[in-house]
N, C-alpha and C positions, 0 to 999 in steps of 0.2 A: 586418365584414371580418375574416377570420382572419389574424392576424399570427404571424410566426415569430421567436422570440427564442432565442439560444444557451442551451442547458442547461435550457430551459423548454418545457413542452408547453401549447399553448393549450387551455383548458377551454371557456370561452364568454365572450362579451363582452370585458371587460377582465380576466378571471381567467386566471392561468397557474399551472402546477404545476411545481415543480422536477423534473427528470428526469435524475438522475445515473446513470452506468453505461452500458455498451454491451451490445448484443445480439451474438450470435455473428456475424451478418452484417456488423456494423460493423467488425470487426477485419480489418486487412490486414497481412500479413507485411511487416516492415520499418518499419512506423509506429513513431514514438517520441512518447510523451506526456510532457510536462513538467508535473509536478504542483505545485499552488500551494494554500495558502501553505507556507512553510517552518515549521520547529518548532525553537525554542531549547530545549536541554536544561538543566534546572535541577539543583541539588544535591539538592533534594527528590525530583525524578523519579528520579534515580539511586539514592538511598538507599532510598526506599520500594520501588521495583521490585526492587532487590537483595534486600531482606529479605522481600518478599512471595513471591519465587520461591525463597527459602531458599538463595541463593548465598552461601556463607560466605567467599569469598575476600576478604581484607581490602583488596586494592588498590582495591576499589569504595567502601569506607566508612570506612576507618581512615586519617586524614590522615597520621599519623606513619609508618605502614607504607608508604603510597604515596609519601611524600617520600623514602624510601630505595630505591624501585624505579627502574628505568631511565627511567621517565617523569617522576618527580619530583612527581607529583600524582595524584589518583585518576583512574582510567579509568572511563568510562561503561560499564556492563554491556553487553556486546555483544548480549545477547538483547533488551535494551531498544532498542538501535539497530535491530535486526532488526524488532522490533514496530512501531516508529515509521515506519521506511522502508516496510514493507509496508502499514501502516495508511494512510499518505499516498496510496497508490496505489489504494485500494479504490474511492473515489467515481468515478474515471474508468474503471477497468478492470473490476472484478468486483462492482459494486454490485448488478447483476441476476443474478449467478451463482447456481448451485444449491449448489455446495460446492467447496472446495479438493480437489485430488486428490493433491498432493504437492509436495515441495521437492526438486529435484535436486541443487543445490549452493548453499552459502552461503560467501562469501569475505569476509574482513575485511582489506583491504589497508592500512588506516591506523587509528590509534586515534581515539576520540572522547572529548572532555573536556567537563566542565561548562562551559556558556557557548557551546559550539558550536551553530550553527544548521544543521539538516539540511534538505536539499532532495532531492527524488527525481524519477526519471524511469523510464519503462517502455518497453521495446522488444518488439514482437510478434515472436516467433521462429518460431512455427508455429501452425497451426490445422487441425483436421480434424473431419469429421462424427463424431458418436458412433455406435458400432456397436450399443450397447444402448439408446440413447434417441434416437428420431427428432426430438424437439423440442429437442435440445441438441447442442452441439459441444464439443470439447476445445481450449482455447487455452493455449499455452505462452508465457510472458512472462519477460523478464529485468528485474527491478527493480534499480535502482542508486540509492544514496544518496551525496550529496556534502556537504561542509561549506561554510561561508561563503566559503572560499578556493577552492572548486572542486575540492578534493581528494576523490577517491572513497574512501569509508569502508566501503562495503558493496555487494556484488553478490549477487543470489540469483536462481535460476530457479524458477518456480512454474507449475504447471498447474492449471486449474480447469475445471469444467463451466460453459459459458456458455449461457444459454438463447437460443433463437431468438425472434425478434420474435413477440409474441402469446402466449408460453408461460411468462412469468415470474410469480412471485408478485405482483410489482408490477402486472402487467397485470390479474391476477385482482382485486386490491384496487381498482384504478381502475374496473374494470367495476362492482364493488359500490357504489362511491362515486358513480358517475354522472358 
């Protein structure tokens, strides 16, 4: 008997395979996806990311400097916030996508501090068939991140090529695996 389980594809018998991501056909304008789990930002995350990306602003890694700022403590690097919020959205939205096409806007309405836990959600804004690729469509999504208090700390709009069912790399790999 073939069973259906959320987020899993039945392979055979009692074997199931994780099936993250959506195909172009699955997206509906107006849908909102709440992503799980959240992610707590550590001091190590912030310092390593700041230095890795060569951001030399001391508000991210110099406790003395940050204590004299209007925030009174180090800020989490906003590009780290961006990376985490966007990353949290991938498994539900673009895991099967071909590629990102662009970012239209990025807004940072509130600061993020070490110890904050971020949660994200995505709203489908638009979708259309690709003019150049008949096996894909273009999906435009607003990703939003909020902290443990429900305060929004990041909004971004992103477009990507979403594959149509039966045309993703995942589909090809599954066919090879049997």
